[in-house]
C-alpha positions as a printed NumPy array, in Angstrom:
array([[  0.   ,   0.   ,   0.   ],
       [  2.816,   2.439,   0.806],
       [  4.353,   2.089,  -2.676],
       [  0.955,   2.713,  -4.258],
       [  0.438,   5.842,  -2.165],
       [  3.974,   7.036,  -2.936],
       [  3.278,   6.602,  -6.652],
       [ -0.107,   8.29 ,  -6.354],
       [  1.145,  11.355,  -4.5  ],
       [  4.225,  11.552,  -6.734],
       [  1.995,  11.595,  -9.795],
       [ -0.361,  14.152,  -8.263],
       [  2.51 ,  16.461,  -7.294],
       [  2.69 ,  17.833, -10.832],
       [  0.214,  20.562, -11.863],
       [ -0.074,  19.261, -15.435],
       [ -1.082,  15.82 , -14.211],
       [ -3.569,  17.327, -11.739],
       [ -5.049,  19.334, -14.631],
       [ -5.444,  16.125, -16.656],
       [ -7.255,  14.512, -13.714],
       [ -9.482,  17.592, -13.399],
       [-10.325,  17.344, -17.091],
       [-11.017,  13.607, -16.937],
       [-13.261,  14.115, -13.909],
       [-15.854,  15.516, -16.308],
       [-15.636,  12.462, -18.557],
       [-13.363,  10.468, -20.862],
       [-11.201,  12.269, -23.403],
       [ -9.073,  11.247, -26.333],
       [ -5.302,  11.429, -26.033],
       [ -5.304,  13.919, -28.919],
       [ -7.533,  16.415, -27.072],
       [ -5.918,  16.215, -23.607],
       [ -2.713,  18.158, -24.399],
       [ -4.588,  21.136, -25.942],
       [ -4.667,  23.394, -22.819],
       [ -1.01 ,  22.726, -21.981],
       [  1.845,  24.681, -23.519],
       [  4.153,  21.729, -24.156],
       [  5.279,  19.402, -26.887],
       [  3.269,  16.226, -27.378],
       [  6.143,  13.9  , -26.324],
       [  6.479,  15.823, -23.044],
       [  2.743,  15.612, -22.426],
       [  2.76 ,  11.901, -23.219],
       [  5.334,  11.364, -20.45 ],
       [  2.868,  12.939, -18.   ],
       [  0.111,  10.685, -19.27 ],
       [  2.389,   7.647, -18.916],
       [  3.024,   8.499, -15.247],
       [ -0.725,   8.662, -14.646],
       [ -1.241,   5.345, -16.432],
       [  1.678,   3.656, -14.659],
       [  0.213,   4.593, -11.277],
       [ -3.225,   3.311, -12.293],
       [ -4.93 ,   6.684, -11.904],
       [ -5.733,   6.842, -15.621],
       [ -6.552,   4.039, -18.036],
       [ -6.677,   4.296, -21.788],
       [ -8.55 ,   2.195, -24.299],
       [ -7.676,   2.09 , -27.976],
       [-10.57 ,   1.736, -30.39 ],
       [ -9.425,   1.875, -33.983],
       [ -7.064,   4.837, -34.262],
       [ -8.413,   6.671, -31.204],
       [ -7.042,   6.187, -27.692],
       [ -9.484,   7.371, -25.009],
       [ -8.482,   8.018, -21.39 ],
       [-10.612,   7.814, -18.263],
       [-10.051,   7.989, -14.512],
       [ -9.743,   4.859, -12.415],
       [-11.427,   5.392,  -9.044],
       [ -9.5  ,   2.834,  -6.952],
       [ -6.267,   4.838,  -6.48 ],
       [ -8.265,   7.972,  -5.653],
       [-10.37 ,   6.107,  -3.103],
       [ -7.264,   4.595,  -1.517],
       [ -5.622,   8.017,  -1.188],
       [ -8.843,   9.492,   0.197],
       [ -8.97 ,   6.756,   2.827],
       [ -5.376,   7.411,   3.863],
       [ -5.997,  11.162,   4.076],
       [ -9.151,  10.608,   6.167],
       [ -7.154,   8.4  ,   8.54 ],
       [ -4.449,  11.075,   8.851],
       [ -7.082,  13.738,   9.466],
       [ -8.634,  11.64 ,  12.24 ],
       [ -5.238,  11.203,  13.907],
       [ -4.387,  14.905,  13.745],
       [ -7.83 ,  16.054,  14.879],
       [ -7.484,  13.78 ,  17.926],
       [ -4.058,  15.236,  18.684],
       [ -5.315,  18.781,  18.312],
       [ -8.319,  18.034,  20.553],
       [ -5.949,  16.717,  23.249],
       [ -3.69 ,  19.76 ,  22.848],
       [ -6.698,  22.067,  23.161],
       [ -7.839,  20.249,  26.319],
       [ -4.344,  20.552,  27.786],
       [ -4.159,  24.265,  26.956],
       [ -7.585,  24.794,  28.529],
       [ -6.53 ,  22.866,  31.652],
       [ -3.285,  24.871,  31.962],
       [ -5.189,  28.125,  31.517],
       [ -7.688,  27.181,  34.229],
       [ -4.887,  26.088,  36.579],
       [ -2.992,  29.332,  35.975],
       [ -6.076,  31.37 ,  36.814],
       [ -6.635,  29.442,  40.041],
       [ -9.754,  27.714,  38.79 ],
       [-10.426,  24.07 ,  39.443],
       [-12.784,  21.546,  37.951],
       [-14.697,  20.903,  41.19 ],
       [-18.152,  22.523,  41.478]])
């Protein structure tokens, strides 16, 4: 799982690849139309697309002379699960830190918890 997440976040670290994912979120697109908004040579763009395909985030299907790309949900769901887990951990830590700060503040002011 760690290698898959490393590959996923490595692929998503590039703004061009994130833009491709954003575009594919609205539906499949042909390989010939995907590079249009990007100011780069086709071979350079194809390297970005290869990274996305190698990580499993994007799949392409060739039908005749047209190769169409679409998003694969599994890697996105896996990353979302990991991020949710991290958020839960950090929210718990911050809640404990807040409780400690509140306790220290009350102790400093001479308050106690007893009614």
